[in-house]
PADO-663896 format. One line per field, with one value per residue: residue number from 1; residue in one letter; x, y, z of N, C-alpha, C in turn. Coordinates in steps of 0.05 Angstrom, whole numbers, plus 5000, padded with zeros to 4 digits. Layout:
<atoms>
n <- [NUM	...] $
res <- [A	...] $
n.east <- [X	...] $
n.north <- [Y	...] $
n.up <- [Z	...] $
ca.east <- [X	...] $
ca.north <- [Y	...] $
ca.up <- [Z	...] $
c.east <- [X	...] $
c.north <- [Y	...] $
c.up <- [Z	...] $
</atoms>
This chain:
<atoms>
n <- [1	2	3	4	5	6	7	8	9	10	11	12	13	14	15	16	17	18	19	20	21	22	23	24	25	26	27	28	29	30	31	32	33	34	35	36	37	38	39	40	41	42	43	44	45	46	47	48	49	50	51	52	53	54	55	56	57	58	59	60	61	62	63	64	65	66	67	68	69	70	71	72	73	74	75	76	77	78	79	80	81	82	83	84	85	86	87	88	89	90	91	92	93	94	95	96	97	98	99	100	101	102	103	104	105	106	107	108	109	110	111	112	113	114	115	116	117	118	119	120	121	122	123	124	125	126	127	128	129	130	131	132	133	134	135	136	137	138	139	140	141	142	143	144	145	146	147	148	149	150	151	152	153	154	155	156	157	158	159	160	161	162	163	164	165	166	167	168	169	170	171	172	173	174	175	176	177	178	179	180	181	182	183	184	185	186	187	188	189	190	191	192	193	194	195	196	197	198	199	200	201	202	203	204	205	206	207	208	209	210	211	212	213	214	215	216	217	218	219	220	221	222	223	224	225	226	227	228	229	230	231	232	233	234	235	236	237	238	239	240	241	242	243	244	245	246	247	248	249	250	251	252	253	254	255	256	257	258	259	260	261	262	263	264	265] $
res <- [M	L	V	Q	L	A	T	R	A	A	H	L	H	A	P	R	E	G	E	I	Q	P	I	A	M	I	I	F	E	L	T	S	I	I	T	I	A	I	P	T	F	V	M	S	R	I	E	G	R	S	F	L	S	Y	G	Y	L	D	A	R	K	L	A	R	F	C	W	G	A	L	V	G	F	V	A	L	C	A	L	V	G	I	L	A	L	C	H	V	I	V	F	E	G	R	A	L	S	G	P	S	I	L	G	Y	G	A	A	W	A	F	T	F	V	L	V	G	I	A	E	E	S	T	L	R	G	Y	V	L	F	T	L	S	R	G	L	N	F	F	W	A	S	I	I	L	S	A	L	F	G	L	I	H	A	G	N	P	G	E	T	P	V	G	L	A	A	A	A	F	I	G	L	V	F	C	F	S	I	W	L	T	G	S	L	Y	W	A	I	G	I	H	A	A	W	D	W	A	Q	S	Y	F	F	G	V	A	D	S	G	L	R	I	G	G	H	L	F	E	T	H	A	N	G	N	P	Y	L	S	G	G	S	T	G	P	E	G	S	V	F	C	F	L	V	M	I	V	V	A	L	G	L	Y	R	V	W	G	R	R	P	A	L	R	N	K	H	S	V] $
n.east <- [1694	1702	1723	1771	1794	1801	1839	1882	1891	1910	1962	1985	1995	2030	2008	1996	2013	1958	1919	1861	1848	1817	1802	1799	1758	1716	1707	1691	1644	1610	1604	1576	1528	1507	1500	1458	1420	1402	1373	1333	1308	1287	1250	1217	1192	1165	1130	1101	1114	1145	1214	1240	1209	1223	1243	1264	1230	1213	1191	1221	1274	1328	1330	1323	1370	1411	1400	1408	1462	1485	1470	1498	1552	1556	1541	1582	1625	1609	1614	1669	1685	1668	1701	1749	1744	1745	1795	1812	1825	1874	1902	1946	1959	1957	1951	1950	1966	1961	1940	1925	1889	1839	1833	1833	1792	1746	1745	1737	1688	1654	1662	1641	1587	1572	1580	1540	1494	1499	1499	1453	1414	1420	1409	1367	1331	1298	1297	1282	1232	1205	1210	1182	1130	1121	1131	1133	1147	1178	1201	1227	1266	1296	1319	1349	1382	1413	1439	1467	1503	1532	1556	1601	1636	1679	1717	1783	1806	1756	1709	1669	1636	1637	1611	1559	1547	1545	1500	1461	1464	1445	1392	1374	1378	1338	1294	1292	1276	1225	1201	1209	1197	1232	1299	1335	1351	1378	1419	1448	1464	1494	1536	1561	1576	1614	1650	1668	1689	1729	1758	1761	1774	1809	1807	1799	1748	1700	1741	1770	1818	1830	1868	1898	1877	1852	1869	1915	1899	1890	1867	1865	1880	1827	1794	1738	1718	1747	1740	1780	1814	1773	1754	1717	1665	1668	1663	1630	1604	1583	1533	1503	1505	1478	1428	1411	1408	1367	1324	1322	1305	1253	1230	1227	1200	1165	1110	1083	1093	1118	1110	1063	1029	1040	1053	1083	1147] $
n.north <- [4466	4521	4519	4495	4535	4572	4546	4543	4596	4614	4595	4627	4676	4705	4704	4757	4769	4759	4765	4738	4677	4649	4592	4579	4613	4596	4545	4558	4588	4551	4515	4547	4555	4503	4496	4531	4514	4463	4466	4502	4470	4430	4459	4476	4429	4419	4463	4454	4476	4495	4484	4525	4569	4609	4657	4642	4631	4654	4676	4708	4702	4700	4748	4784	4773	4786	4841	4860	4849	4882	4933	4931	4931	4979	5016	5010	5027	5080	5099	5093	5128	5177	5180	5183	5234	5265	5259	5219	5169	5126	5104	5055	5025	4966	4901	4849	4805	4775	4706	4703	4744	4729	4680	4692	4731	4700	4662	4693	4716	4672	4658	4703	4701	4657	4679	4718	4685	4654	4693	4723	4684	4667	4713	4740	4704	4648	4666	4721	4715	4687	4723	4765	4746	4742	4792	4845	4862	4908	4916	4868	4874	4916	4894	4850	4876	4908	4866	4846	4887	4884	4834	4843	4865	4839	4839	4854	4920	4942	4996	5042	5073	5040	4995	5017	5029	4979	4958	4993	4981	4929	4940	4963	4919	4887	4918	4911	4859	4863	4891	4860	4807	4765	4736	4743	4791	4817	4780	4784	4840	4840	4803	4826	4877	4865	4837	4876	4913	4883	4850	4877	4932	4926	4942	4947	4907	4915	4917	4874	4841	4811	4760	4767	4812	4858	4912	4955	4990	5043	5075	5146	5203	5236	5190	5186	5204	5173	5121	5094	5042	5007	5007	5028	5021	5043	5096	5158	5173	5125	5117	5155	5135	5086	5105	5127	5080	5055	5091	5084	5030	5036	5069	5034	4987	5003	5014	4968	4931	4867	4842	4856	4820	4793	4741	4719	4709] $
n.up <- [2525	2535	2586	2575	2545	2585	2617	2582	2572	2622	2621	2584	2603	2653	2720	2767	2836	2880	2841	2813	2780	2721	2724	2780	2795	2763	2783	2835	2826	2798	2840	2875	2845	2843	2898	2910	2875	2890	2942	2922	2884	2917	2948	2908	2894	2941	2943	2898	2848	2786	2778	2751	2760	2795	2773	2724	2682	2623	2563	2531	2542	2518	2491	2533	2564	2528	2517	2569	2575	2536	2556	2604	2588	2559	2599	2636	2606	2598	2650	2660	2620	2640	2685	2659	2634	2679	2693	2730	2722	2695	2635	2618	2575	2531	2560	2543	2488	2422	2419	2474	2483	2460	2487	2543	2542	2525	2566	2613	2600	2600	2654	2682	2667	2696	2746	2746	2743	2789	2832	2823	2825	2877	2911	2887	2868	2889	2943	2941	2918	2959	3004	2983	2983	3039	3060	3023	2954	2951	3004	3009	2967	2987	3034	3013	2976	3011	3037	2994	2985	3034	3031	2999	3033	3054	3014	2993	2990	2985	2997	3038	3003	2958	2978	2987	2936	2912	2938	2918	2863	2868	2881	2833	2799	2824	2811	2756	2754	2776	2735	2688	2702	2706	2715	2675	2648	2689	2699	2652	2650	2697	2686	2640	2659	2699	2668	2631	2666	2697	2660	2608	2617	2659	2712	2784	2813	2855	2892	2878	2835	2772	2737	2674	2641	2591	2584	2618	2673	2721	2782	2798	2835	2872	2912	2919	2872	2834	2851	2875	2910	2905	2852	2794	2812	2864	2858	2862	2817	2799	2820	2791	2739	2746	2760	2712	2682	2710	2700	2644	2643	2664	2627	2583	2602	2641	2639	2640	2686	2703	2751	2779	2800	2860	2869	2829	2801] $
ca.east <- [1712	1709	1740	1797	1805	1810	1864	1902	1898	1926	1990	1995	1999	2038	1991	2008	2004	1933	1900	1844	1850	1791	1795	1791	1732	1696	1701	1676	1617	1595	1596	1553	1503	1497	1491	1432	1401	1392	1350	1312	1293	1271	1228	1198	1176	1147	1110	1087	1120	1167	1241	1247	1190	1235	1259	1275	1209	1210	1192	1240	1298	1352	1330	1328	1397	1427	1397	1421	1492	1491	1468	1519	1578	1554	1540	1609	1641	1601	1625	1698	1688	1665	1725	1771	1739	1752	1824	1816	1832	1897	1905	1974	1964	1946	1966	1951	1969	1959	1919	1916	1865	1815	1832	1824	1766	1725	1745	1724	1660	1641	1662	1623	1560	1567	1577	1513	1474	1502	1492	1424	1397	1423	1397	1343	1315	1278	1295	1267	1205	1193	1206	1160	1104	1119	1131	1124	1170	1194	1219	1246	1287	1313	1333	1368	1403	1431	1455	1485	1525	1548	1572	1625	1650	1703	1735	1805	1803	1728	1705	1640	1622	1634	1590	1534	1542	1537	1473	1445	1463	1426	1364	1368	1373	1312	1275	1290	1260	1197	1191	1211	1188	1253	1327	1353	1363	1396	1443	1462	1479	1514	1559	1575	1587	1637	1670	1679	1705	1751	1775	1765	1789	1829	1807	1789	1719	1694	1765	1784	1830	1834	1892	1892	1859	1861	1884	1925	1886	1889	1854	1884	1867	1807	1781	1710	1713	1759	1733	1803	1821	1749	1749	1697	1641	1671	1661	1602	1591	1570	1504	1492	1503	1457	1402	1404	1401	1340	1305	1318	1287	1226	1221	1222	1180	1150	1080	1071	1111	1110	1105	1040	1020	1063	1059	1099	1173] $
ca.north <- [4482	4547	4512	4490	4562	4584	4533	4551	4626	4617	4590	4647	4701	4701	4719	4773	4761	4769	4765	4714	4664	4639	4566	4580	4627	4579	4524	4570	4596	4526	4504	4564	4549	4477	4499	4545	4499	4440	4474	4512	4448	4416	4476	4477	4405	4422	4482	4445	4495	4489	4492	4549	4589	4629	4677	4632	4626	4678	4669	4726	4699	4707	4777	4797	4769	4802	4870	4866	4848	4906	4955	4929	4940	5008	5031	5010	5044	5107	5105	5096	5152	5199	5181	5194	5262	5278	5254	5204	5141	5127	5081	5050	5010	4940	4882	4823	4804	4749	4688	4707	4763	4712	4660	4704	4743	4680	4649	4711	4720	4648	4660	4723	4693	4641	4697	4729	4664	4647	4715	4730	4661	4667	4736	4751	4681	4638	4683	4745	4706	4680	4747	4783	4737	4746	4821	4853	4863	4932	4912	4845	4885	4932	4876	4834	4893	4914	4843	4844	4905	4875	4811	4852	4879	4823	4841	4872	4945	4953	5020	5047	5082	5017	4979	5031	5027	4951	4955	5007	4965	4907	4952	4966	4891	4879	4934	4899	4835	4871	4900	4838	4782	4744	4742	4743	4818	4823	4764	4797	4865	4833	4791	4845	4899	4853	4831	4902	4925	4866	4839	4895	4956	4917	4957	4931	4902	4912	4913	4849	4842	4786	4757	4765	4834	4868	4938	4962	5016	5046	5099	5168	5226	5234	5164	5189	5207	5151	5096	5085	5013	4991	5007	5048	5020	5059	5125	5170	5172	5099	5121	5170	5116	5067	5119	5129	5054	5050	5106	5070	5008	5045	5079	5012	4968	5014	5016	4941	4915	4839	4832	4866	4798	4788	4712	4709	4722] $
ca.up <- [2508	2548	2608	2563	2539	2611	2626	2563	2576	2646	2614	2565	2616	2681	2737	2789	2863	2888	2819	2811	2754	2712	2733	2807	2798	2750	2803	2858	2817	2794	2866	2885	2830	2853	2926	2911	2858	2905	2959	2905	2872	2938	2955	2885	2896	2964	2936	2874	2827	2768	2788	2737	2765	2811	2758	2699	2663	2607	2534	2517	2558	2503	2486	2559	2571	2508	2523	2595	2570	2521	2574	2624	2576	2553	2624	2649	2587	2604	2677	2655	2605	2660	2701	2642	2631	2704	2697	2754	2715	2678	2618	2614	2550	2530	2576	2530	2459	2409	2427	2500	2484	2456	2508	2568	2537	2526	2593	2632	2593	2612	2684	2693	2663	2719	2769	2744	2749	2818	2850	2818	2835	2907	2924	2873	2858	2908	2967	2934	2914	2986	3020	2971	2993	3066	3064	2996	2937	2958	3028	3002	2951	3004	3051	2998	2965	3032	3040	2970	2990	3056	3022	2988	3054	3058	2992	2998	2974	2985	3012	3045	2979	2942	2990	2983	2906	2907	2947	2900	2840	2874	2879	2804	2790	2834	2796	2731	2758	2779	2709	2667	2712	2706	2723	2652	2642	2710	2695	2628	2658	2718	2673	2622	2675	2712	2646	2621	2688	2705	2637	2586	2626	2677	2737	2806	2813	2884	2906	2869	2809	2758	2721	2646	2632	2566	2588	2645	2681	2750	2791	2802	2847	2893	2911	2918	2844	2818	2862	2890	2909	2898	2824	2786	2830	2887	2850	2866	2791	2794	2826	2769	2716	2751	2759	2684	2675	2721	2685	2618	2647	2669	2601	2565	2611	2664	2636	2643	2702	2703	2778	2792	2816	2878	2871	2807	2798] $
c.east <- [1721	1726	1768	1810	1816	1836	1886	1911	1915	1956	2002	2003	2007	2021	2008	1998	1977	1912	1886	1845	1823	1783	1785	1764	1710	1688	1684	1647	1600	1586	1574	1527	1491	1485	1464	1411	1387	1369	1327	1295	1276	1247	1208	1180	1155	1124	1093	1090	1143	1193	1249	1229	1200	1254	1269	1254	1204	1212	1212	1266	1324	1354	1335	1357	1415	1425	1410	1452	1500	1491	1491	1546	1578	1555	1567	1628	1635	1614	1655	1703	1685	1690	1749	1768	1747	1781	1829	1821	1854	1899	1935	1980	1953	1963	1969	1957	1966	1936	1909	1892	1840	1811	1821	1796	1742	1723	1731	1696	1644	1639	1643	1593	1552	1564	1549	1491	1475	1491	1464	1406	1397	1407	1372	1327	1295	1275	1279	1237	1190	1189	1184	1132	1100	1117	1118	1150	1189	1213	1237	1270	1306	1332	1355	1389	1422	1450	1475	1508	1543	1566	1599	1644	1678	1724	1758	1802	1776	1727	1675	1625	1618	1612	1562	1527	1532	1508	1453	1443	1444	1397	1356	1363	1345	1290	1272	1274	1231	1185	1190	1199	1208	1280	1345	1366	1384	1423	1461	1477	1500	1539	1575	1588	1613	1659	1683	1698	1731	1770	1780	1782	1810	1831	1797	1759	1711	1719	1782	1795	1834	1859	1883	1870	1869	1878	1894	1915	1886	1876	1874	1867	1846	1792	1751	1701	1723	1750	1756	1809	1797	1745	1727	1671	1643	1670	1633	1588	1577	1540	1490	1486	1480	1430	1392	1395	1372	1318	1300	1301	1258	1214	1213	1198	1162	1120	1066	1089	1100	1101	1084	1027	1042	1070	1075	1126	1185] $
c.north <- [4508	4541	4508	4516	4575	4573	4541	4579	4630	4611	4610	4673	4696	4717	4735	4762	4774	4771	4738	4704	4652	4611	4566	4592	4610	4557	4535	4576	4572	4514	4521	4559	4524	4480	4511	4529	4477	4447	4487	4491	4434	4433	4479	4452	4407	4441	4475	4465	4484	4499	4519	4573	4613	4648	4668	4623	4652	4671	4686	4725	4708	4737	4792	4796	4787	4831	4877	4867	4873	4930	4954	4939	4969	5025	5032	5028	5074	5116	5110	5121	5177	5202	5192	5224	5278	5273	5238	5175	5144	5101	5078	5036	4983	4920	4855	4826	4777	4733	4691	4726	4746	4692	4671	4718	4724	4667	4667	4716	4696	4650	4679	4718	4675	4658	4709	4709	4658	4669	4723	4708	4661	4689	4747	4729	4672	4655	4708	4737	4700	4705	4765	4772	4743	4776	4834	4858	4886	4926	4888	4855	4901	4914	4861	4851	4902	4890	4840	4863	4895	4851	4819	4864	4864	4826	4860	4896	4955	4977	5024	5056	5058	4999	4990	5027	4999	4947	4970	4992	4941	4916	4955	4938	4881	4893	4922	4873	4842	4879	4877	4812	4759	4755	4749	4770	4824	4806	4776	4821	4858	4822	4811	4867	4888	4847	4855	4914	4909	4859	4863	4919	4949	4932	4938	4930	4896	4906	4889	4853	4814	4785	4754	4786	4846	4893	4940	4990	5019	5074	5121	5190	5219	5207	5164	5192	5183	5124	5083	5054	4995	4987	5027	5046	5035	5089	5134	5172	5146	5102	5135	5151	5097	5079	5121	5102	5048	5065	5094	5045	5015	5055	5056	4995	4978	5014	4989	4923	4886	4829	4847	4845	4789	4758	4702	4724	4713] $
c.up <- [2522	2573	2598	2555	2563	2620	2607	2567	2601	2641	2594	2578	2645	2701	2759	2816	2870	2866	2818	2783	2747	2724	2761	2810	2785	2770	2825	2850	2811	2820	2878	2872	2839	2881	2928	2895	2874	2923	2944	2894	2893	2945	2932	2886	2919	2957	2911	2851	2808	2781	2775	2743	2782	2795	2731	2678	2647	2577	2519	2531	2543	2498	2511	2566	2553	2513	2549	2592	2556	2540	2594	2612	2570	2578	2637	2632	2594	2630	2673	2639	2621	2677	2685	2638	2655	2711	2723	2747	2694	2662	2611	2587	2552	2545	2562	2500	2448	2418	2455	2502	2480	2478	2534	2564	2539	2554	2613	2626	2604	2642	2694	2687	2687	2743	2768	2754	2779	2836	2847	2829	2866	2920	2911	2859	2878	2932	2963	2931	2941	3003	3009	2980	3022	3074	3041	2979	2943	2981	3024	2986	2968	3021	3035	2984	2986	3037	3018	2974	3012	3049	3011	3008	3059	3037	2999	2980	2974	3004	3019	3020	2961	2952	2985	2952	2899	2916	2929	2873	2844	2872	2850	2792	2799	2818	2768	2732	2761	2752	2688	2676	2712	2713	2698	2646	2665	2708	2673	2636	2678	2705	2656	2638	2688	2691	2635	2642	2693	2682	2618	2595	2646	2703	2759	2804	2842	2900	2896	2841	2798	2742	2691	2637	2608	2568	2616	2652	2711	2757	2797	2814	2868	2891	2911	2889	2828	2827	2879	2887	2903	2868	2818	2803	2855	2882	2854	2839	2783	2799	2803	2745	2721	2753	2730	2674	2685	2707	2656	2621	2649	2642	2583	2576	2634	2663	2640	2660	2705	2730	2794	2809	2834	2881	2848	2805	2772] $
</atoms>
């Protein structure tokens, strides 16, 4: 049904050159999920573990995901609010109307959940589990977060500040896994952060823009403050917002981190 909404939405709004459409991204992310799921399944058989043991075993999975999604949306709204107060972001008005709002909104929500699953499973699933056993969780998080930042280097419009911010965000996601013992909170915040940034506010997301965003918004002024071509993630204020998110995580779960045992993820 959601794939049908994505297809229908694409016909309701004429895409601009360079904008990514839901269908193309859905296909890409599903391919990525399958690509990481197959070797993970094979290694789970070899190691005699459940396929879900690399971040997907959590009795509170729905609550973790929903709280992550809520935090992601609120955090991105807070970041955009700071940019607005500093007059480095300009709102031009609404870009969609009528049924295209629901169509694109649902299609991109589905798409960004897939993005969260694909990227979290790839960089903070089996690989994080394995590196944590070979090194320790701290160094595994540093290495994979740096890699997470570098992966974005090929995006058009990406900047050094944006790459550093992506790496820092990756560290916060790793921190959430150490505290909760699963990927669900990280998937939730990842999906909602991207959805709010790309669809709701219509700004660039790590230098990429999507077709069918709710509002027309663009950066203005000093790129170190506005994020420039990268989008809000390229703003120095992104680090401040993510520090607050990390402190909130510690406040809620810091007294009982789930990964005291380095052999469980």
